[in-house]
Backbone bond lengths (Angstrom), bond angles and torsions (degrees), N, CA, C in turn:
res aa  C-N    CA-C-N  psi(-1)  N-CA   C-N-CA  omega(-1)  CA-C   N-CA-C  phi
1 M - - - 1.475 - - 1.495 110.84 -
2 T 1.314 116.97 139.52 1.513 119.93 178.34 1.532 103.41 -107.91
3 Q 1.322 111.96 167.93 1.400 120.45 179.93 1.559 108.37 -64.24
4 R 1.297 118.03 -34.21 1.578 122.20 176.74 1.560 107.27 -60.76
5 T 1.317 116.53 -55.03 1.490 114.49 -175.22 1.471 113.55 -65.69
6 D 1.313 118.86 -27.61 1.484 122.57 176.94 1.560 110.24 -65.18
7 K 1.401 115.21 -41.03 1.369 120.11 -178.07 1.571 107.51 -71.32
8 I 1.323 117.95 -38.22 1.448 125.33 179.61 1.555 108.21 -64.68
9 D 1.283 118.22 -41.37 1.387 124.44 179.80 1.588 113.60 -66.10
10 A 1.326 115.71 -39.93 1.471 121.49 175.09 1.559 109.18 -69.60
11 L 1.266 117.81 -39.78 1.561 121.82 178.57 1.488 109.26 -61.49
12 L 1.334 114.78 -48.32 1.488 121.47 179.79 1.501 112.15 -58.92
13 R 1.322 113.50 -46.84 1.420 118.63 -176.94 1.553 112.88 -62.67
14 E 1.282 114.08 -40.34 1.537 118.10 176.38 1.443 112.04 -66.48
15 E 1.357 118.09 -43.44 1.427 120.98 -175.64 1.542 112.69 -72.73
16 I 1.286 118.73 -42.16 1.425 122.20 177.71 1.537 108.07 -65.83
17 G 1.270 117.97 -38.70 1.487 120.43 174.05 1.510 115.71 -61.35
18 A 1.384 116.88 -40.35 1.435 120.69 172.91 1.504 113.08 -67.21
19 I 1.320 117.50 -38.59 1.428 121.44 -175.28 1.637 104.61 -69.13
20 L 1.278 119.65 -43.70 1.458 122.38 -179.42 1.490 110.97 -61.32
21 S 1.388 117.45 -39.04 1.428 118.17 -174.75 1.565 113.42 -84.90
22 R 1.286 117.13 -26.03 1.488 120.60 -169.78 1.554 111.00 -112.66
23 E 1.248 118.98 -40.03 1.463 121.33 -169.60 1.541 114.10 -95.19
24 L 1.300 119.38 -29.99 1.512 118.25 179.68 1.471 109.71 -87.55
25 S 1.313 115.77 131.86 1.431 121.92 -178.43 1.551 113.93 -111.06
26 D 1.294 113.56 19.14 1.529 119.14 -178.10 1.529 104.91 -83.32
27 P 1.416 114.56 117.53 1.500 113.53 177.66 1.499 114.47 -73.62
28 A 1.317 121.17 -3.07 1.383 123.41 -178.77 1.570 108.31 -78.74
29 I 1.285 114.60 -19.16 1.466 118.04 -177.01 1.572 112.04 -69.31
30 G 1.259 117.13 -34.87 1.501 122.45 174.76 1.469 111.11 68.24
31 F 1.305 115.73 -148.59 1.556 118.51 -175.28 1.457 106.97 -98.75
32 T 1.326 117.39 105.10 1.471 127.21 179.16 1.451 111.75 -121.66
33 T 1.295 114.54 133.95 1.496 117.73 177.68 1.608 106.63 -122.32
34 V 1.316 114.07 138.23 1.456 117.72 176.92 1.614 104.55 -87.96
35 T 1.309 110.82 122.43 1.532 111.02 -175.11 1.604 109.04 -100.05
36 D 1.274 116.79 -27.05 1.483 118.50 -177.63 1.561 108.66 -159.61
37 V 1.371 116.04 161.95 1.404 122.64 174.50 1.551 101.87 -142.32
38 E 1.342 116.90 132.17 1.469 124.14 176.94 1.489 106.14 -126.38
39 T 1.294 117.76 117.43 1.362 125.00 -176.79 1.564 108.02 -102.82
40 A 1.331 114.08 145.71 1.496 118.71 174.80 1.574 108.35 -68.08
41 P 1.282 112.26 157.61 1.498 116.43 177.69 1.520 116.42 -56.69
42 D 1.290 117.47 -31.86 1.509 119.18 177.61 1.510 113.35 -94.49
43 L 1.330 115.83 11.44 1.460 125.97 174.53 1.572 109.65 56.50
44 S 1.324 119.87 32.39 1.436 118.32 178.81 1.558 109.72 -93.65
45 H 1.272 118.72 -24.69 1.417 124.24 178.95 1.458 115.06 -131.55
46 A 1.256 121.01 152.96 1.466 124.97 176.52 1.467 109.81 -141.17
47 Q 1.370 116.57 130.01 1.459 120.22 174.09 1.564 104.64 -94.59
48 V 1.315 113.19 126.52 1.455 122.26 -175.37 1.534 103.59 -108.34
49 W 1.385 118.65 114.67 1.437 120.78 -176.64 1.504 105.08 -97.35
50 I 1.324 119.92 127.72 1.426 126.92 -178.54 1.524 112.88 -121.37
51 S 1.300 115.66 150.68 1.444 120.21 175.89 1.519 106.33 -124.71
52 Q 1.308 110.11 138.04 1.549 115.89 -178.94 1.469 114.83 -126.32
53 I 1.293 118.28 151.45 1.446 119.02 176.64 1.500 107.31 -118.68
54 G 1.298 115.32 137.25 1.513 123.24 -178.74 1.436 114.95 144.64
55 Q 1.257 115.55 -177.72 1.494 121.19 176.09 1.520 110.65 -75.20
56 P 1.342 118.70 155.14 1.425 122.30 -178.43 1.521 116.73 -50.77
57 A 1.321 114.02 -40.37 1.540 116.51 -179.56 1.607 107.88 -69.59
58 E 1.304 118.13 -42.52 1.403 118.66 174.41 1.551 118.62 -61.25
59 R 1.362 112.62 -36.39 1.449 118.83 176.85 1.463 113.55 -69.01
60 A 1.383 119.78 -38.64 1.448 126.46 176.33 1.585 107.55 -63.32
61 A 1.356 119.30 -45.34 1.450 120.45 -176.03 1.553 105.44 -68.25
62 S 1.394 117.13 -37.41 1.549 115.73 179.41 1.421 111.46 -63.90
63 L 1.435 119.97 -39.52 1.380 126.60 -176.12 1.626 107.34 -64.04
64 A 1.295 115.52 -44.04 1.504 119.57 179.36 1.528 107.33 -62.36
65 A 1.274 120.90 -45.43 1.489 125.09 -179.03 1.492 109.72 -63.80
66 L 1.359 121.11 -37.77 1.447 121.14 -179.94 1.517 107.15 -72.07
67 R 1.382 119.14 -36.57 1.480 114.43 -178.08 1.556 108.23 -65.81
68 R 1.323 118.66 -35.86 1.473 120.30 178.00 1.484 109.97 -61.72
69 A 1.315 118.12 -35.62 1.527 124.17 -171.60 1.520 110.22 -83.72
70 M 1.347 121.17 -10.38 1.479 119.22 -171.05 1.524 112.34 -68.18
71 P 1.359 124.75 -30.24 1.479 119.19 169.81 1.414 115.99 -61.55
72 Y 1.369 118.44 -39.71 1.432 122.69 176.14 1.540 110.95 -66.21
73 V 1.267 119.97 -38.18 1.480 122.81 179.11 1.478 108.81 -68.76
74 R 1.333 117.57 -36.59 1.515 118.22 176.01 1.493 114.24 -67.66
75 R 1.352 114.51 -32.95 1.402 116.33 176.76 1.592 111.98 -70.98
76 L 1.290 114.89 -37.60 1.564 117.11 175.29 1.497 109.22 -66.34
77 L 1.339 122.61 -35.33 1.368 124.99 177.19 1.524 111.49 -61.03
78 G 1.359 115.69 -39.50 1.458 119.43 177.71 1.416 112.74 -59.38
79 A 1.294 118.39 -34.46 1.486 118.91 -177.99 1.562 111.40 -83.97
80 R 1.339 118.87 -19.84 1.420 118.81 178.59 1.413 117.41 -101.13
81 V 1.279 120.75 -24.29 1.495 124.00 -175.80 1.490 111.64 -109.68
82 R 1.361 119.46 128.42 1.426 119.13 179.09 1.506 109.87 -90.44
83 L 1.335 114.03 90.18 1.409 126.40 167.75 1.489 113.66 -126.67
84 R 1.350 118.02 148.38 1.416 117.55 -175.72 1.528 109.02 -65.89
85 R 1.377 118.90 -37.86 1.423 120.05 178.74 1.561 108.14 -137.98
86 I 1.354 112.96 125.96 1.431 116.36 174.22 1.553 113.15 -78.78
87 P 1.346 118.80 124.74 1.399 117.66 -175.15 1.452 117.41 -65.67
88 E 1.352 122.44 154.72 1.432 122.55 172.12 1.558 111.53 -69.32
89 L 1.260 114.34 134.04 1.547 119.39 -174.44 1.457 109.88 -95.73
90 H 1.383 112.16 130.64 1.489 118.30 -179.89 1.546 104.84 -122.98
91 L 1.319 120.62 125.39 1.416 121.60 -176.65 1.506 109.38 -87.26
92 R 1.377 115.37 141.41 1.378 125.02 174.37 1.533 107.25 -133.27
93 V 1.362 114.49 142.29 1.514 117.61 -179.05 1.519 107.08 -91.13
94 D 1.380 113.12 129.43 1.478 120.16 179.08 1.549 103.80 -95.96
95 E 1.359 113.75 119.15 1.500 118.11 -177.45 1.527 111.42 -110.36
96 T 1.378 118.04 23.45 1.375 115.45 178.15 1.532 115.05 -71.76
97 A 1.295 120.73 -20.44 1.428 126.00 178.11 1.508 105.74 -71.67
98 E 1.357 121.81 -45.13 1.345 122.83 -178.07 1.580 112.26 -68.87
99 R 1.391 117.25 -36.42 1.396 119.13 172.78 1.504 113.43 -68.29
100 G 1.287 121.03 -33.03 1.421 121.16 171.80 1.496 114.30 -67.02
101 T 1.264 116.08 -39.96 1.505 121.96 176.18 1.581 107.71 -58.23
102 R 1.304 116.28 -46.12 1.544 121.08 178.62 1.464 108.06 -57.93
103 V 1.254 121.43 -48.56 1.378 125.96 -176.27 1.570 110.40 -64.42
104 L 1.297 117.01 -45.19 1.449 119.63 175.99 1.570 111.83 -59.69
105 K 1.324 115.37 -39.20 1.415 117.39 -177.77 1.581 108.82 -69.22
106 L 1.350 113.50 -43.17 1.549 113.64 177.33 1.485 111.60 -58.82
107 L 1.356 118.80 -45.90 1.454 122.10 176.75 1.443 115.64 -57.13
108 S 1.357 116.85 -38.73 1.501 119.64 -176.98 1.636 105.96 -74.79
109 E 1.288 116.82 -30.63 1.519 116.83 176.83 1.516 109.84 -70.09
110 L 1.351 119.06 -40.25 1.448 122.48 175.37 1.441 112.40 -63.07
111 E 1.334 117.73 -44.27 1.457 122.14 179.02 1.603 111.55 -61.74
112 A 1.330 116.10 -34.20 1.457 120.30 -177.80 1.561 106.85 -80.49
113 G 1.258 121.87 -11.68 1.450 123.07 178.38 1.501 111.73 96.06
114 D 1.283 118.52 1.91 1.476 119.65 179.07 1.545 109.80 -87.48
115 L 1.221 118.92 156.22 1.472 127.98 174.19 1.557 105.08 -77.87
116 P 1.320 115.86 127.92 1.496 116.35 -178.23 1.504 109.21 -66.84
117 G 1.322 116.27 141.92 1.413 124.42 175.52 1.487 113.87 -65.96
118 A 1.323 116.76 137.35 1.459 118.78 -175.44 1.556 108.88 -78.92
119 D 1.314 116.80 -29.25 1.468 117.45 -177.75 1.555 106.27 -112.15
120 L 1.331 113.52 100.95 1.486 115.50 171.81 1.493 109.34 -101.80
121 P 1.364 117.79 137.07 1.450 115.58 179.30 1.459 112.69 -67.21
122 S 1.373 115.79 149.49 1.455 119.09 -176.41 1.481 111.00 -84.64
123 A 1.320 118.22 -2.21 1.484 124.38 -178.41 1.412 113.22 -90.09
124 D 1.400 119.78 22.51 1.481 121.67 -178.53 1.531 108.74 -64.89
125 T 1.265 113.40 140.87 1.488 117.74 173.05 1.584 105.84 -83.52
126 L 1.302 114.26 174.35 1.435 122.79 -179.67 1.541 105.77 -76.73
127 P 1.341 115.71 137.67 1.465 122.83 -171.96 1.548 106.78 -74.43
128 T 1.316 112.07 153.61 1.466 121.71 172.87 1.518 107.18 -93.09
129 P 1.308 120.28 121.06 1.436 122.94 -177.98 1.581 110.24 -66.30
130 V 1.306 116.22 128.84 1.395 125.85 176.26 1.475 110.68 -123.91
131 P 1.318 120.65 146.84 1.424 121.30 174.55 1.469 113.32 -66.22
132 R 1.275 120.32 140.36 1.415 126.35 -175.10 1.585 105.99 -76.95
133 L 1.319 116.52 128.64 1.499 124.43 178.58 1.441 107.03 -89.96
134 P 1.349 119.00 139.77 1.503 122.69 174.62 1.554 108.14 -76.45
135 H 1.387 109.85 141.06 1.411 120.16 176.54 1.547 111.38 -81.40
136 E 1.386 119.11 174.09 1.429 120.31 -179.81 1.538 107.04 -65.80
137 G 1.282 113.41 141.90 1.483 121.98 178.74 1.525 113.23 79.62
138 E 1.331 123.20 -2.36 1.415 119.76 176.50 1.471 109.24 -98.28
139 P 1.385 118.96 147.63 1.450 117.46 175.92 1.515 113.16 -69.76
140 A 1.231 117.70 151.81 1.433 123.63 178.84 1.597 108.31 -66.77
141 I 1.283 111.33 145.47 1.442 119.27 -173.33 1.572 101.30 -94.18
142 E 1.354 115.89 124.07 1.490 115.98 176.20 1.500 108.40 -101.76
143 R 1.250 118.40 123.90 1.499 125.24 -179.14 1.524 107.26 -89.31
144 P 1.350 116.31 133.32 1.476 116.46 175.96 1.538 108.79 -73.85
145 S 1.316 111.86 149.93 1.494 118.71 -179.99 1.545 105.38 -69.90
146 P 1.334 113.36 142.37 1.574 115.02 178.72 1.472 110.52 -70.07
147 K 1.332 112.18 141.87 1.537 118.59 179.08 1.479 105.17 -83.74
148 V 1.304 116.74 142.29 1.431 124.20 177.48 1.565 106.86 -96.08
149 A 1.256 116.11 120.99 1.464 120.60 177.88 1.519 111.70 -74.60
150 R 1.392 115.19 127.68 1.410 118.46 177.03 1.493 107.95 -102.72
151 R 1.266 117.49 141.05 1.453 124.08 172.16 1.481 109.26 -90.68
152 R 1.279 115.61 124.61 1.528 119.22 173.35 1.479 108.34 -89.93
153 P 1.325 113.90 146.42 1.483 117.57 -179.64 1.614 103.63 -77.88
154 P 1.327 116.73 150.00 1.389 115.98 -177.08 1.511 114.34 -71.98
155 R 1.306 119.63 149.49 1.478 123.55 -175.39 1.559 104.94 -78.84
156 A 1.312 115.80 163.12 1.392 119.02 -179.13 1.559 113.56 -59.52
157 G 1.219 115.53 130.23 1.554 121.41 178.90 1.572 109.79 87.12
158 Q 1.264 119.32 10.41 1.464 123.42 178.88 1.477 115.84 -112.70
159 G 1.266 117.67 28.74 1.462 122.62 178.86 1.491 108.82 -72.65
160 R 1.287 115.25 172.02 1.532 120.90 177.38 1.474 112.29 -76.32
161 S 1.300 114.96 134.77 1.495 116.83 175.89 1.481 109.55 -87.62
162 I 1.323 113.68 -177.12 1.479 120.76 -179.80 1.506 108.39 -61.72
163 R 1.319 120.47 -34.95 1.484 122.12 179.86 1.441 112.24 -80.68
164 G 1.238 120.44 -6.18 1.452 122.93 -179.42 1.526 115.59 92.10
165 E 1.334 117.66 5.13 1.417 120.45 -171.65 1.607 106.43 -93.87
166 R 1.263 114.95 142.89 1.451 119.33 -178.22 1.545 108.34 -71.06
167 G 1.313 115.52 128.69 1.435 117.76 174.28 1.509 116.18 69.27
168 G 1.385 118.34 21.75 1.293 120.27 -179.80 1.544 115.90 -70.29
169 P 1.318 121.81 -179.26 1.473 127.08 -175.70 1.603 110.24 -56.97
170 A 1.401 112.72 -41.87 1.453 111.63 -174.51 1.563 111.00 -73.80
171 A 1.327 118.49 -19.48 1.402 122.52 174.47 1.446 115.06 -77.10
172 R 1.344 117.98 -30.48 1.447 125.62 -175.52 1.529 108.66 -89.60
173 G 1.309 119.13 -19.90 1.411 121.48 175.79 1.581 111.16 91.87
174 D 1.275 117.74 8.14 1.504 120.24 -176.65 1.595 106.31 -105.44
175 R 1.269 118.24 44.59 1.470 120.73 -179.52 1.583 110.25 -65.26
176 D 1.294 119.42 -34.54 1.482 121.08 -177.74 1.468 112.80 -74.43
177 R 1.398 121.27 -17.89 1.396 123.52 -175.15 1.514 111.56 -96.10
178 R 1.356 119.17 6.37 1.437 118.74 -175.46 1.535 108.84 -80.76
179 P 1.296 115.99 143.99 1.448 117.00 175.10 1.455 115.59 -66.32
180 R 1.339 118.87 143.85 1.498 120.88 -175.00 1.466 108.95 -105.94
């Protein structure tokens, strides 16, 4: 991977995610998140990794609806992104959330003293985070209080410049003395 393809991957991930959330009005798509985009070095093809929430039947219907919508998404990308050629988009399902859910469930069963079940259904939903409770004999866990970030006002001469840098030449007024 080069730095250019990494930037293109990030740009495509953001734009495809925005298109899926704002531009598509198909209710069959459901709740879908673009987790990653991997483009080929010649930018002819792109693997779009998506994560979905719901039951298996709903996810299959959502994936079929997304596959039907990919030509439209590609056309919208052509209008939004300045690339010579918009890659063909291929959908892939990202199952890391489901695997993480399974691991969390196994750990909670082990923590409770139960033997983990060998057959866990693959249709688990994402877990709701809960604070860990101490067991008998363990010391209580003290959580530090969250620090509140304060914003300091900028000092004199440290405003934002044209380029967005703090205290740059445009903010100090010495634009003409800058080396060229």
